[in-house]
N, C-alpha and C positions, 0 to 999 in steps of 0.2 A: 782260473778255470771256472766256467759257469756250472752251477749245480743242476743236477738232474731234475727235470720237471715231471712230477708224477701224474699218471693218468688214473682216473677213478671210474668205478663201475658200480651199479646197484649191488652186484654180488659182494664187492668189497665192503659196502656199507652194511649188508646183512651180516657178514663175518665179524665186523667190528661190533655190531649190536650184540651178537651172541657172546663175544669175548667179554663185553661189559656186563653181561648178566651172570657170568661165572661167580663173581664175589657174592652176589645175592643168593645163588644156589649154595655156596659154601656156608653162608650165614644160616640159611634155613636148615642145613644138615646139622650144624652145631647146636641149633635150638632144639631140634627134634632128638638129637642124641647128646644129651648133656655130658655123658662120659667122655665124649671126644673133645669137649671144650675145656681142655686141661688148663690148670693154673700155672702161670709163669710170671713171677714178680721180680723184675730186674730194673732197678731205678736208673742206672747209667744208660742203659739201652733206650729207656723211655725218654730221658732228657735229650739225648743226641738225635733220636728219631724225630721228635717234635721240633727241636731247634733247627735241624737241617731242612725240614719241611717249611718252617717259617722263613728261613733264609731264602729258599727258592721262590717262595711267594713274594717276598720283599723285593728280590731282584726283578721279577716280572712286573711288580707294581711300579718300580722306578722306570723300567724300560718303556712300558706302555704309557705311563704318565707323561714321560718326556715326549714321546711321539704324539700323544694326544694334544699337548699344549703347542707343539711346533706346527701341527697341521690343523688345529682347531676342530678336532673330530670328537664329538661327545661320546660316540660309541666306545672308542678306545679309552676315553677318560673314565667312563663308568666301569669298563673292564678293569682298569687300573685300580679303581676304588674297591672292586670286589676282591682283587688280590691283596690290596693293602689291608682291608678289614680282616681277612683271614690271617695274614702274616702277623699283624699286631697282636691279635688275640691269641694266636697260637704261641707266640713268644711268651705271653703271660702264662699260658697253660704249661709251657716247659718249666717255668719257675715253680709250678705246683708240685713238681717231683720232690718228694720228701728228702730233705738233706741238701737241697740246692739253695733256696732262699729261706725256707722255713723248715722246722723239724717235723711239723705235722701237716696233713692236707689242709688246703684252704679253699672254701667254697667259691670265692671269687675267681681264683685262678683256674679251678676245675671247670666252672661254668663258662670260662672265657671262650673255650673252643666252640661249643654250640652257639653261643652268642655271636661270635665272629663269623661263623659259617652262615648263620641266619641273616645277619646284616649283609654279608656278601651276596646272598641269594637275591636280595632286593636290588643291589647295584647291578647284578648280572641281568636281571629282568629289565632294568632301565636301559641296558645297553642294546637290547634286541630290536626295538623299533627302528625303522629307516627314516630318521628325521631329515627334513629338507628346508631350504629357504631360510627365512628369518628365525626359525626355531633353533637353528644351529648355535648362533651366539648366545641365545638365552639359555640353552641347555649347558653350554660351556660355563656361563656365569654361575648357574646353579651347581654344576659339578665342582667348581672351585670352592664354593661355600660349603658344600657337603664334605669336601676333603678336609677343610679346616675343622668342621664339626666332628668329623671322625677322629682326627688327632686329639681333640679335646676330650671326646668320649673315652678313648683308650687311656689317656692320662688319668682321668677321673676314676675309671674302673680300677686302674692299678693302685691308686691311692686308697680307694675305698676297700680294696681287697686286702692290702697290707694292714690297714688300720682297723679292718673288720667293722666298717660302718654299715648301718642298715641300708639296703636289705641284704648285705653280704656278711652279716654277723653270725649266721647260723653255724652251729658246731657240727651239724650233720652234712656230709658231702654227698650229693646225689651222683652216683656213678652208674646207676641202672635206671630202668624205666620208671619215671614218676611224672607228676603233673608238670613240673618245670620243663623237663627234657621233651616231653611230648608236645607241650605248647610251643616249643621252639622248633621241634623237628617237623611237625606236620606242615606248617606253612613253608618252611625252607625246602622240603622235598617237592612240594607242589610248584614252588617258584622255579626251582632248578629244572624240573620236568618241562614246564612251559618254555623256559629259556632254551633248553636243548632242542625242543621242537621248532622253535622259531629259527634258531641257528641252522637246523637241518634244512629249513626252507631256503636259507641263504646259500647253504652248501649245494643244494640241488640246482640253483641258478648258476652258480660259479664255483664248481668243485675246487677245493684247495686243501692242502695238508693242514694249514693253520686253522681253518674253520673246523676241520674234522677233529683236530686236537682240542679245540675249545669245547666242541660238543661232548667229546669223551670226558673232559675235565668236569663239565657241569654234571654229567651223569654220575661220575665217581663221587663228586661232592654230595650229591643227593643220596647215594648209597651209603656214604660215610655217616650221614645223619640217621639212616635206617639202622645201621649197625650200632651206632652210639646208643640208640634207645633200647635195643634188646641185649646189649653186651653185659657180661658179668665182669666185675672189676678184676683186672690183671689176668683174665682168661684169654684164650685165643680169639674169641669174638670181640673182646675189648681191644686187643692189638690190631684186629682187622681194620677198624675204622681209622686208626692211626696210619696204617699202611695205605689205605685207600686215599687218604689225603696226600700222602707222599707221591703216589702214582699219578694223581691228578695233575700235580705241578710238574712232575718229570715229563709227562706227555706234552704239556705246553712248552716247556723249555726245549724239548727235542724238536717240536715243530718250529720254534723260533730259530734254533740253530741251523736247521736245514734251509731256511729262507735265505735268499741273497741278502748281504749286509745292508744294501741300500733299501730303505723303506720296508723294513722287516715285517711290519704289521699292516702292510697295504691291503692284504686280503680281508682285514677287519674293517677297513675304512667304509664310511657311508658313501652312498652313490654320489652325493654332492662333493665329497672330498676327492673321489676318483675322477669324476668328470662333471663339474658343475659350472655355473656362470656367476660371475661377481661383477659388480661395479667397483672398479679399483683404479689406482693410479700407479704408473710405472715410471721409474726414474732410470735413465741411462747416463753413464758418465765415462769418458775416456780422455786420454791425454793427447792434445794436439801437438804434433811434432815428435811423437814417440818413436816412429820408425827411423827418422833422421838421428835422433838421440842414440838409438840402439846401434846404428851403423858406426857412430863415432866414439863409442865407449865400450869398455870391456863388459862381458856378461855379468861379472860380479858387481860392477858399478850400476848397471841397469837394475839388477835385482835389489840392490840397496836403495836405489831411488824409489822403486815401486813399493817396497816394504815401508819406507818412511812415509810416503804419501798415504798408503792404505792404513797405517797405524793411526793417523790423525783424521783421515777422511771417513773411514767406515764407522768408528764408534759414534760420531754425531748422528749418522744416518740411522743406525740400528738401535742404539740405546735411548737416545733422547727423543726420537721421533717415531719409534715403533716400526721402522721398516724391516723387511726381511730380505737379506741378500740372497737372490736367486742364483747368481753365478758371478764368478770373477774369471775372465779369460784374458790373460796378459794384462794389458793396461785398462781393460774395459770392465765396467761394473754395472750390474743390473739389480735393481732393488724394487720390490713390490710393496704396496700399501693396501690393506684391506683384503689380502688374499684369504684370510680366515673369515671374513665377513663381520668383523667386530670393530671396524674403524670407520664409522660414517663420515668422519672428517678427513678422509684419506687424502683429498687434494691439498688441504692445508698442511697436513703432515709432510707430504711429498715436497711441497714448495718450501717449507721451512727447512727440510733436510737438505734440499739442493743449495739453498743460501748458506746453510751452516757448513756444508761440504766445501763450498768455494771460499768461505771465510777461513776455515782451517787450512785449506791448501795454500791460500795466499801467504799465510804465516811461514809455511815451509819454503815456498818459493822465494820469499824475501831473503832467506839465508842461502838460497841456491838459484841465483838469477838465470843460470843457463839451463835449468830444468824445464821440461815442457809443462804446459798449463792444462787444467781440466776444462772440458766442456760438459755441460749438463743439459739434458733434454727431458721434459716431463710431459706425459699425456694421460688423460683420464677418460674412462669409458668402460664399456662392458667387455670382458674377456673370458675365455674358457680356462678354468682351473683343471689341469689334467695330470694324470699319472702316465708318463711316457716311458717306453722301453720295456725291457724284460730282464731276466737274470743276466748280470754282467754289465748292465748299463741302464739303471732305472733312476728317474728323476721326477720330482713333483714340481711342476712349473705352470706358467700361464702362457697362453697362446692366443692369437687373434689380431685383428686389425689395430686395436688399441696399442698393443705391444709393438707392432711393426712401425706404426706412426711415431711412437716415442723414440724408437731407435733412429728413425729418419730425422726427427727434430733435433736430436742430439748432434747429428752430423752437420747441421746448419747453425748450431748455437755459437755465439761469440766466445772466444777464449776468455776464461775467467768469469763467464756469465752463465745464467740459467735461462733457457728458452722453454716456453710452455705452449702447448697446443690449445686449440679453441675449447676443447672439453674441459681442460683444467681451468682456463680463464673464466669460463662460465660458472664454475663452482667457487671462484674467488672474487666476488664482486667488489670488495674493498681493496684488492691488491693494486699496487702502483706498478704499472707496466709501460713499456714503450714498444711500438710496433716495429717488428723486423721486416714486415712486408708479407705479401702473398708469395709463398714459396712453392715451387714445383717439387714435390717429393716423389721419389722413386716408387712406382707401384700405385700412385694415386691419380685418378683420372682428372680431378680438379685440384687447383692450387689451394693451399691452406693458409689461413692467416695465423702467423706465429708471432708471439710477443716475447720480449725480454722482461723477465721479472726483476723489478727493482727492490720492492719490499712488499710485505703482506698487508700493511696498513699505511695510510697516509701519515706523514709526520704531523704532529699537533701544531696548530698555528701558534706562533710566539705571542706571549702576552704583550699588550700595548704598554709602552712606557708610561709611568705615572705622570700625571699633569698637575701643575701647581694650581691651587684654587685660592681665591681671596676670601677671607672670612670677614 
């Protein structure tokens, strides 16, 4: 059953903003009336509160990170890094609870929370611009490097905290406003505020629950830093910033859960991810004679045949050559190359994948001579990368003439062979091919010159035999 699509209005936005200001009002009241800021020191509650918050943030970091890498979307990747930073340093802060890892408070573990939230604010801000074109793969490369650096930083911070290495060797633990916390809090609050405003602009253009959840989370993270600066250790104001962190991630998790399971984070995608243009290569493959084979065999035999073929054919395409399986329908397979814009050698990758697929399939067919054979067609050119559908049926795919021609070429390819269109051949000047001829393809006004791909490079010339010489 499709999930309900929410409708938003300016009044709802105002109500959300008012609700988000309530924690600050409560903090102001506690500061003005210190007698209300009662002391409650309970170590187990602190440990589990922080650990659960870290776990929620870690789950979000994993889910958004996986979506970012699959779609090549730097905005979602930087959001993932913001969650990862908070999750990792919050987990360290949980260990600061006396009696968990150490008997006494530890300055490194205590400072881990403001450090993690501050680093997260930088990643959050980096996620807000609407990057386009060639900046996308560059941003993804930087994002991967920063992710590695973040893991290293968290590991070093943990080691330095446990061993009390400088500058984390101090015996005094800052739990209230001082120079360190203020130096971290001020830029973090400003960065979260700017990020929330930028995301508000995105929400205004395309209202969605996911964007609203992210805005609320950024606001709550900024408020948590405000509360952290003014809180008194183990008082209500101190517990408040812990609860604000938990609420921030609960809101995002709730927003994710309400989204349809396909492309959950699509509302965060950059414009080029939702509807962009790429120069790419598309590979189609299907089994010649599949219909006749299906008519003469039991469904279980047909399924076993398909699974055997796909077990050996898909891995060479996906893992070795970087193709992305767009869809498998029955015996048909569609694979894209450079869909994320990070494979400038997409034509060579697609061609190598096609040859590898046929080579692997030939081994299978040698053991089953009565099984149908694969045909492979490849075409290269510009296509539209699009998010199609809505709740209940959403897919991220490529459409356009380049895709249609690739499908038509596959229908004309020889059994056991790889046929390539003129766009692919132009990108493979060294490839060894033979002409299949001018083919009339359905939907094309003019016939296209199609070639059979033999190999990507000419075979090296044999060395001449040695000749005897007289001395």
